[in-house]
Each structure stands twice: as C-alpha cells, then as structure tokens.
N, C-alpha and C positions, 0 to 999 in steps of 0.2 A: 770362440764360437759357441753358441748355445744350441745344443741338440737335445731333443726330448726323446728318450728311449722308452718305447711303449712295447713291452714284451707280449701284449695281447693283441697286437696290430701288425699288419703287414707294411705299414707306413712309418717312416722316420720323418719327423717334422724338423726341418733345418731352416732357420731364418736367414733371409738374404741380407747381405751387408748394407744394401741400399735403403732399408726400412728406416723411417723417421725415429722409431724408438731406439735403434742402435746408435744413430748419430747423436741423439740427445744424451744418451747415457755413456757414450764413449766406448761402446762394445764393438767387437769384431763380428763378422758373420761370413756366410758362404759367398764367395765371389764367383758368380756364374761364368764370367768371362775367362776364368782360369781352367774351366773344365773342358776336356776334349770329348767327353762321353755324355754330356747333358742333352736331353731331348724333351721337348714339350709334349705332354700327353694329349692335350686338347686345348681348344681356345675358350672354353666356358669357364667362368669364374666359379669356384667352389667355395661354399661357406660351411665351416665346421664349428660347432659350439661345444665347449667343455664346461665343467662346473666352475673352473677358475678363469675362464675367458673364451675368446673366440679367434678363429683364423679365417682369413679370406684371401683367395688368390688362385693361382693356377697349379695344377698337378704337373710335376716334372719327373723324369726318370733319369737316374745317374748311377754310376758305379761308385760304391763306397767300400773302403777297406779299413778295418780297425785292427790295430795290433801289429 
C-alpha cells in the first residue's frame, strides 16, 4: 500500500486499490470494503495539485493505527 505521510498536514493520502494506476503497476492499496469505520465526508469531488502531480476524488474519514 502506498501512503504519503505529510507531517505538515492534517490529511494522510492513501490510494484506493481500485485505481487504474495500481492495477497497471501490480500495486496493492486501501480496500474500503474492509473498513468498519470509513465514512464519506461529502459528495463534492476535491482536486488537489502538488509539485509532482495531482489528486482528485472524495474526502473520507477513517481510523488509522500505526505501530
């Protein structure tokens, strides 16, 4: 699973397993069907641009535990 840790942000960007880029490159990702705590924040599509690329999709909320 690919996770981008941004210590200057309140958001963690976790790519969904169903994305085309994951299937093409044989990568794993977040499987939303396996989460009991996942909640959609809103129905609007959000677009975020970085220096190295961009993301587009919905904001979701979930519990994440590391360690």
